[in-house]
N, C-alpha and C positions, 0 to 999 in steps of 0.2 A: 413291021413287028406287031404282033397284036399285043395290049397291056389290058390290064383289068381297069373298068371302073372303081376309084376308091374312095371312100368316106373317111374325113377324120372329125372329130369334136377336141374341141377346147373346152372347159370346165372349172369351174369354180373352187375345186379341190377334188381330192379323194374322200372316199367312204361314206358312211350314211351322210344323205342329207346334201351332199353335192348335184350339181347340177350341169346342165351344158349353158355354156355362154357364147360358144361360136361352132357353127355347121358349116363345114366347106366339102366338096366333092369336087373330083375331075372324072369326066366320062372319058370312056376308050376313046372319042372323037377330039378329047381336048377341051370340050366344052366345060367350063366348070364355072362355082358359084358359091359365095361364101355370106353368109346372114348371120350378125350379131343377133343375140335372143335376149328380149326385153324379159327379165325373169319374174316368173308369177310372184304373188304379194306373199307367199307362204314360203318361197324360197329364199332363205334368209343366210345359208350357211355359205362361209366366204375363208378362202385362206389367202394371206399374204404371201407365202411361197407361191401359189398357182399364178397369182398377179404379177411376181415379179419373171416368172416364166413367159409367160403370155401375154405381157404387158396390157393386159385390158382390165381397165377399172368397172367396180360396179357404176359408177357414174356415167362411164361408155354406155354402159348396157340400159340405163335406166333414159339416157338421152337419145341414143343413135339404135338401140335393140329393136328388132320387128317383134311383135304380139307373135306371142308361142301358136296361136293358131294359123298366123298367116306362115311361119316357119315349117311347119305340117303342113300347110297346103301345097306350098311351093314345093317343098321335098316330093310329094307325092304326086304333083303336075309333073314337073321333070325327072324321076326318077322311076314311073311306074311300070311295071313289070319286069323291072331290072334287078340283078344282083348287084352290090357293091361290096367292095372288101375294105377290110381297115387290120391294121396291125394290132390293136389293142380291142379285139372285139369284147373281152369281159365288161371292160369299163364302158365302152363308145355304145354296145349295144344296152347295158344299164342307163346311160344317159339319153340316149334316143327314146327309150320304152318310158323314162319321165317325161320327155317331151310330150311325147303322143297319147301320154296318161291324161296329162295336163290340158291338151287340146282336144281332149275327148276326141280323138280319131285314132284310126290305125293306118300303120304304115300300109303302101301301094308296092314295096319294094322290098328285096331281102337284105341283110347284112350279113356275111360273112367271113371269116377269118382269113385273111391274105395268106397266112404260114399254111394253109391247107392246098394253096397251088403252088408250093414249093417243095422241090426234092431234101433229103435230108442234108446234102451235100450244098445247096442253096442254102437253106436253113443257117447252116456253121457258116456261111461267108455274110452272110445279109448285113450284119450290124457294122462291119469292117466297109463292104462296099457302100453302104446308105452314108456313111460319113465321108466317103470320097466323093459319091454323087453329091452331098449336101454343099460340099466344099464347091466343085465344078459350078453347080447350079447358083450359088450365090443366093437363095430363098432366106428369107426370114424364117426362123423356127418357132416354134410352136403358136402359129396361125394355123388355123385349121386348113384352107385352101393350101397353102405352102408346104404344108406336111402331106397333105395329098398328093401334090404334083411330086415330092420327093419319093414317096414310096410308089407311085407308080413309073417313075423315072428310074429307082432303084431296080424293080422289078424288070423294066425292059430292058437294063443292063446285065441283070442277071443271065435273063434270056439270049439275048445277043450272044453273049459269051458262051454259053450253052451251045450255041446252034454254029459257033465258028463266024458269027459274022462279026469278024474283027481285022485288023491288020496286023502287023506283026508287033506294035507297040502296045496296042489297047483298043477296045471296041468304042464304037462311035454313033450310038443308037441316037436317031433324031429326037426321040422324046428326051433323055438327058442330056443334049446340048454336049455332048464331051467329044 
C-alpha cells in the first residue's frame, strides 16, 4: 500500500502571532523526524490552551528547541523535491512560512492538503476512522510526529478498505497496525 509523506506542526496557539513549536514528518517509507523549535526573540505569542493540548512548554522550547535555521535546513535536506501532505493546510502552511521567513530560507519541498487525495466518500468517513486508528495505535495526540503517523495510517486504512484489502471483519494494513 502506497501512503503519502505527511507533515504536522504543533504551534504556540492559533491566529496572528502564533508560530511553530514542533515540526514532524513521516515519509512514505516510514522514516520520520520530529524537532522542537527554539522560538525567535520576537515570537512571544503563547496560548495556555495550546500548551495543554500538546504539553510542550515555552521553557521546553528554550531549553531543547533547535535553532530555526537548523530546523529549516534539516527539513530541506530530508524533504528536498518531495510533496508532503497535511490535514490542516491553512494553518501548517502559514506556520511553515513563518519558520522559513525567520530562517531566511525557502523550502525545497511542497506542502499540500491531504484532503486533496481523498474522495468525497473518504472525506466523509475520515474523522470517525481517524479516531478508530488513533485508538488502535495508542499514539500520544497533539505531538507532531505522532499526529503525522496517525494521518498516514488513517490514509492507509482508507485505501485498504477502498481496494478491498480486508478480511471479513476489518482491514489490516501494515501501516496502521490494525
